[in-house]
Backbone bond lengths (Angstrom), bond angles and torsions (degrees), N, CA, C in turn:
res aa  C-N    CA-C-N  psi(-1)  N-CA   C-N-CA  omega(-1)  CA-C   N-CA-C  phi
1 M - - - 1.449 - - 1.525 109.21 -
2 K 1.305 114.72 164.41 1.459 122.11 -179.65 1.518 108.60 -118.82
3 F 1.335 116.31 129.13 1.456 121.58 179.90 1.516 110.31 -126.34
4 V 1.317 114.78 156.38 1.457 121.76 165.34 1.521 106.22 -124.93
5 A 1.327 115.60 152.27 1.460 120.23 -177.78 1.517 109.79 -145.64
6 V 1.330 113.91 155.45 1.456 121.57 172.79 1.517 106.63 -128.55
7 T 1.334 116.66 128.01 1.451 121.04 173.01 1.524 107.69 -114.20
8 A 1.338 115.50 140.64 1.459 119.39 -179.24 1.512 110.23 -157.23
9 C 1.326 115.17 141.26 1.459 121.17 171.93 1.526 106.32 -140.04
10 P 1.326 117.19 165.66 1.473 119.07 -174.73 1.523 114.48 -54.26
11 T 1.333 117.96 -41.48 1.465 118.76 179.84 1.512 111.63 -93.00
12 G 1.320 117.63 -30.50 1.461 120.84 175.82 1.507 114.43 68.54
13 I 1.310 116.51 27.78 1.456 119.14 -179.14 1.520 110.97 -102.50
14 A 1.302 117.59 -59.10 1.467 119.37 -173.78 1.521 112.89 -102.36
15 H 1.315 117.68 -54.99 1.463 120.40 -172.40 1.523 112.78 -64.21
16 S 1.303 117.50 -41.25 1.467 120.22 178.51 1.522 110.68 -60.46
17 Q 1.323 116.21 -43.60 1.459 121.14 179.89 1.528 111.51 -66.34
18 M 1.334 116.44 -44.26 1.466 119.94 -179.47 1.526 110.73 -65.44
19 G 1.321 117.14 -42.18 1.467 120.35 178.26 1.519 111.27 -62.34
20 A 1.333 116.64 -42.64 1.462 121.00 178.79 1.519 110.38 -62.18
21 E 1.316 116.70 -45.48 1.464 120.99 -179.80 1.534 110.97 -62.90
22 N 1.319 117.04 -42.68 1.465 120.05 179.73 1.527 111.41 -64.81
23 L 1.331 117.41 -42.20 1.464 119.99 178.09 1.528 110.67 -63.72
24 E 1.327 116.73 -44.22 1.464 120.48 179.96 1.531 111.06 -61.67
25 N 1.323 116.17 -48.39 1.468 120.04 -178.22 1.523 111.68 -64.76
26 T 1.315 116.86 -43.30 1.457 120.97 -178.23 1.522 111.22 -65.00
27 A 1.324 116.66 -47.40 1.468 120.08 179.89 1.524 110.53 -61.66
28 T 1.314 117.09 -45.96 1.465 121.46 -179.40 1.525 111.09 -63.22
29 D 1.333 116.48 -44.27 1.469 120.47 179.00 1.523 111.63 -60.57
30 R 1.323 116.05 -29.35 1.464 120.54 -178.22 1.531 112.18 -93.98
31 G 1.326 116.95 5.30 1.457 121.04 174.80 1.519 115.09 85.94
32 H 1.324 117.18 19.59 1.460 121.44 179.45 1.530 109.76 -108.55
33 D 1.332 115.55 160.49 1.460 121.67 173.70 1.523 108.50 -100.78
34 I 1.326 116.37 142.68 1.460 120.12 178.33 1.519 109.40 -149.21
35 D 1.316 115.92 141.09 1.456 123.60 170.68 1.519 106.02 -116.84
36 V 1.334 117.13 130.48 1.462 120.70 -176.62 1.518 110.14 -122.52
37 E 1.319 114.74 126.11 1.459 122.75 174.54 1.521 108.00 -96.90
38 V 1.327 117.05 134.39 1.458 122.27 179.90 1.520 108.18 -111.83
39 Q 1.345 115.56 124.56 1.464 120.84 178.60 1.515 108.93 -115.05
40 G 1.339 115.55 137.88 1.454 119.81 179.03 1.504 111.22 -165.47
41 A 1.311 114.95 -169.27 1.457 121.36 -177.92 1.518 112.20 -61.25
42 M 1.326 116.96 -25.84 1.469 120.50 -178.01 1.521 111.78 -92.38
43 G 1.338 117.53 11.89 1.459 120.67 178.63 1.511 112.11 104.70
44 T 1.330 115.30 -158.21 1.465 122.46 -177.48 1.518 109.91 -109.96
45 E 1.328 115.35 132.03 1.465 121.04 175.38 1.517 108.39 -113.19
46 N 1.320 116.49 143.62 1.467 122.96 177.74 1.525 111.80 55.30
47 E 1.329 115.91 48.80 1.458 120.16 -178.16 1.530 110.59 -54.93
48 L 1.325 115.49 133.06 1.459 121.41 -178.59 1.521 110.68 -68.73
49 S 1.311 116.57 132.78 1.465 120.65 176.71 1.520 108.90 -81.92
50 S 1.304 116.04 158.16 1.468 119.98 177.50 1.532 109.99 -63.77
51 E 1.333 117.04 -31.18 1.468 120.56 178.14 1.525 111.13 -66.20
52 A 1.336 116.78 -42.41 1.465 120.84 179.24 1.522 110.54 -64.26
53 I 1.323 115.95 -41.65 1.464 120.15 179.15 1.524 109.97 -64.89
54 Q 1.304 116.82 -44.38 1.467 121.36 -179.85 1.529 111.28 -61.08
55 A 1.324 117.79 -38.31 1.463 122.33 -177.33 1.527 113.18 -78.51
56 A 1.336 116.93 -14.20 1.463 120.79 -174.90 1.520 112.27 -72.39
57 D 1.335 114.32 141.62 1.458 121.23 174.07 1.520 111.17 -80.66
58 A 1.339 117.15 -27.10 1.463 121.85 179.83 1.527 109.05 -158.90
59 V 1.334 114.53 162.92 1.459 122.85 -178.67 1.527 108.64 -121.06
60 I 1.330 115.86 137.56 1.464 121.78 175.18 1.522 107.70 -117.82
61 I 1.331 116.16 125.93 1.465 120.84 173.45 1.519 106.95 -118.08
62 A 1.319 116.01 113.33 1.459 122.48 177.42 1.523 106.60 -115.15
63 A 1.332 116.31 98.57 1.458 119.17 -170.15 1.524 112.32 -149.23
64 D 1.317 114.66 145.82 1.454 122.09 172.52 1.527 110.22 -107.29
65 T 1.324 115.61 11.96 1.457 122.14 175.58 1.524 107.69 -131.34
66 S 1.309 115.96 171.70 1.463 120.68 -179.87 1.529 110.34 -73.83
67 V 1.335 115.58 130.04 1.464 121.86 177.46 1.526 107.04 -123.51
68 S 1.329 116.93 124.48 1.456 120.96 177.88 1.525 110.06 -63.06
69 Q 1.341 115.34 130.05 1.460 120.18 -176.89 1.530 112.42 -106.68
70 D 1.307 117.74 1.94 1.469 121.64 -176.97 1.519 112.90 -54.60
71 R 1.307 117.39 -41.85 1.466 120.29 -175.81 1.523 113.13 -72.80
72 F 1.335 117.30 -8.30 1.464 121.22 -179.63 1.529 112.38 -104.80
73 E 1.312 116.83 10.15 1.464 121.50 -177.04 1.529 111.30 -54.56
74 G 1.326 115.37 132.20 1.454 121.36 178.69 1.525 114.09 89.22
75 K 1.325 117.79 -6.05 1.465 122.10 179.86 1.534 109.06 -99.00
76 P 1.345 116.77 143.21 1.467 118.72 172.39 1.532 108.64 -58.80
77 L 1.339 116.29 135.08 1.459 120.84 -171.48 1.529 111.03 -126.62
78 V 1.321 115.73 131.27 1.454 123.19 173.35 1.520 106.63 -112.66
79 K 1.337 116.43 124.49 1.465 120.56 179.78 1.521 109.41 -118.72
80 S 1.333 115.46 137.31 1.462 120.67 176.94 1.521 108.75 -154.92
81 N 1.326 114.81 176.79 1.459 118.78 172.47 1.526 108.61 -84.29
82 I 1.315 116.61 169.60 1.462 120.90 -176.31 1.526 111.31 -67.34
83 K 1.320 117.10 -28.46 1.464 120.88 179.87 1.528 111.32 -58.60
84 A 1.334 117.46 -36.34 1.466 120.53 179.23 1.526 110.97 -63.79
85 A 1.328 117.83 -37.77 1.470 120.33 178.59 1.516 111.02 -69.12
86 V 1.321 116.92 -32.70 1.461 121.41 179.38 1.527 110.41 -74.18
87 N 1.334 116.96 -42.41 1.466 120.96 -172.45 1.521 115.84 -102.31
88 D 1.337 118.39 -23.54 1.464 119.89 -173.37 1.531 111.56 -142.47
89 A 1.314 116.31 54.85 1.462 120.22 178.56 1.522 110.62 -60.47
90 D 1.332 117.91 -35.48 1.470 121.37 177.02 1.524 110.90 -57.47
91 G 1.321 116.25 -44.77 1.456 120.46 -179.84 1.518 112.20 -62.78
92 L 1.323 116.83 -39.94 1.465 120.20 178.59 1.527 110.89 -67.58
93 I 1.327 117.01 -40.95 1.464 120.91 177.46 1.531 109.37 -63.24
94 D 1.341 117.05 -44.66 1.470 120.29 178.17 1.524 111.23 -58.02
95 E 1.329 116.81 -44.53 1.464 120.81 -179.82 1.530 111.20 -64.82
96 A 1.322 116.74 -39.01 1.467 120.75 178.36 1.526 110.63 -65.13
97 I 1.326 116.75 -41.19 1.468 120.68 178.22 1.522 109.68 -62.09
98 E 1.333 115.68 -45.33 1.464 120.34 -179.81 1.532 111.41 -61.89
99 K 1.335 116.82 -45.58 1.464 119.89 -179.52 1.521 112.32 -66.78
100 A 1.345 116.22 -26.76 1.467 120.33 178.84 1.526 111.54 -83.95
101 G 1.337 116.15 -1.81 1.462 119.83 178.06 1.511 113.84 87.31
102 G 1.337 116.60 13.64 1.459 120.53 179.09 1.511 110.68 -92.75
103 D 1.322 115.72 -179.61 1.457 122.35 179.52 1.517 107.94 -124.89
104 S 1.335 117.32 109.02 1.464 120.79 -177.33 1.516 112.42 -70.62
105 D 1.332 118.01 -16.36 1.458 120.99 -179.22 1.511 112.71 -105.91
106 A 1.328 118.51 14.29 1.464 121.47 -177.68 1.525 109.89 -67.96
107 V 1.322 115.87 110.86 1.458 121.87 -179.93 1.516 108.10 -136.65
108 D 1.317 116.70 134.19 1.448 121.83 176.16 1.529 107.72 -73.97
109 V 1.332 117.55 123.42 1.457 122.25 -177.05 1.521 111.60 -56.35
110 A 1.292 118.98 -36.02 1.463 122.40 -179.37 1.523 111.53 -64.52
111 D 1.317 117.09 -23.38 1.458 120.80 -177.54 1.523 113.29 -93.66
112 D 1.340 118.96 -1.44 1.462 121.69 -175.43 1.516 112.77 -55.21
113 T 1.320 118.29 -49.37 1.460 121.23 -177.53 1.518 110.72 -63.99
114 E 1.327 116.68 -43.87 1.464 120.02 178.57 1.517 110.43 -61.89
115 Q 1.333 116.87 -41.22 1.457 120.25 -178.64 1.518 111.17 -67.14
116 E 1.343 117.63 -39.59 1.457 120.01 178.56 1.516 110.43 -62.47
117 T 1.321 117.47 -44.04 1.455 121.68 178.77 1.525 110.17 -63.27
118 A 1.321 116.04 -45.84 1.470 120.09 179.63 1.516 110.68 -62.81
119 T 1.334 117.63 -39.13 1.456 121.11 179.54 1.524 110.67 -64.01
120 E 1.341 117.05 -43.97 1.457 120.36 178.60 1.524 110.49 -61.32
121 E 1.338 117.02 -42.96 1.462 120.32 178.75 1.514 110.81 -64.76
122 T 1.336 116.93 -41.28 1.464 121.65 179.18 1.518 110.65 -65.26
123 D 1.350 116.65 -42.74 1.462 119.92 178.79 1.525 111.08 -60.17
124 T 1.329 116.82 -43.20 1.458 121.07 178.92 1.521 110.06 -63.22
125 A 1.324 116.51 -45.82 1.473 120.69 179.10 1.524 110.44 -64.53
126 S 1.331 117.33 -39.56 1.463 121.14 179.63 1.517 110.88 -63.69
127 D 1.351 116.33 -42.56 1.457 120.14 178.32 1.525 110.43 -60.38
128 E 1.343 116.28 -44.25 1.455 120.37 179.41 1.522 110.65 -64.27
129 N 1.350 116.81 -42.97 1.465 120.54 179.29 1.519 110.75 -64.90
130 S 1.345 117.43 -40.25 1.457 120.94 179.84 1.517 110.68 -61.62
131 E 1.344 116.15 -42.76 1.456 119.44 178.29 1.518 110.96 -62.95
132 E 1.342 116.42 -42.70 1.464 120.06 178.92 1.524 110.73 -63.54
133 Q 1.352 116.40 -43.19 1.460 119.99 -179.84 1.523 110.66 -64.31
134 T 1.327 117.26 -41.29 1.452 121.16 178.59 1.518 110.13 -62.13
135 D 1.337 116.40 -44.89 1.463 120.33 178.52 1.521 110.68 -59.73
136 R 1.358 116.19 -43.45 1.465 120.08 -179.91 1.525 110.64 -65.13
137 K 1.347 116.89 -43.11 1.470 119.73 -179.45 1.522 110.69 -63.69
138 E 1.341 115.89 -43.14 1.452 118.81 -180.00 1.520 110.48 -64.33
139 A 1.311 116.27 -39.60 1.460 120.42 -179.30 1.527 111.19 -67.28
140 S 1.333 116.64 -36.74 1.461 119.32 -176.39 1.519 112.79 -93.64
141 G 1.326 117.74 -12.51 1.456 120.38 -179.51 1.513 113.27 78.32
142 N 1.345 120.15 14.43 1.462 122.63 -176.46 1.518 113.73 -88.88
143 G 1.313 120.58 -7.43 1.457 121.40 -175.35 1.513 112.77 -88.28
144 G 1.322 118.38 -7.90 1.453 124.01 -171.26 1.510 116.97 -49.15
145 L 1.305 118.32 -79.89 1.463 122.53 -173.06 1.517 112.21 -65.41
146 I 1.325 117.60 -49.18 1.465 120.85 -179.35 1.525 109.80 -62.54
147 G 1.324 117.14 -43.08 1.462 120.59 178.59 1.519 111.54 -60.98
148 A 1.320 116.18 -42.60 1.454 120.24 179.55 1.516 111.92 -65.12
149 I 1.313 116.99 -40.00 1.463 120.76 179.02 1.520 110.38 -67.23
150 K 1.339 116.77 -41.08 1.468 119.76 177.52 1.527 110.10 -61.57
151 D 1.338 117.13 -39.31 1.462 120.28 178.75 1.525 111.28 -62.04
152 I 1.305 117.51 -37.20 1.455 121.72 179.18 1.520 111.04 -61.89
153 F 1.331 117.18 -39.65 1.459 121.47 -174.71 1.523 113.66 -92.53
154 S 1.317 118.04 1.80 1.471 117.26 179.25 1.495 112.12 -108.65
């Protein structure tokens, strides 16, 4: 499926960015396309085009500020606060799929065993990648503020 999303918080520095990143990663990991616009005190980043909105099956707005919804008229809409995008991007994607008339649990029974094996391999690889990323962040000092904010919301 194809989604568009808007993330926004009053300052638009950390939470909007983290929510956008979580939505992008979650949708991509689940095989969906998503374009995310980030709104904050510093303006709008990655502004959604009318073509992207038109092509979208559903819209997700995760915001603690007012977001104009006029351009999304006629599209299935999921609204939440920014915390949901930071902590439960899967839930927002599931709700968007449901509102768009899709099935988030659609799995071919014949593929169950292959998917379980692939999931186990992916989980192992993800754990290894997470450890490597953590080591790199600690070594470079880049995990500080974002890591601390993520800890607050988890």
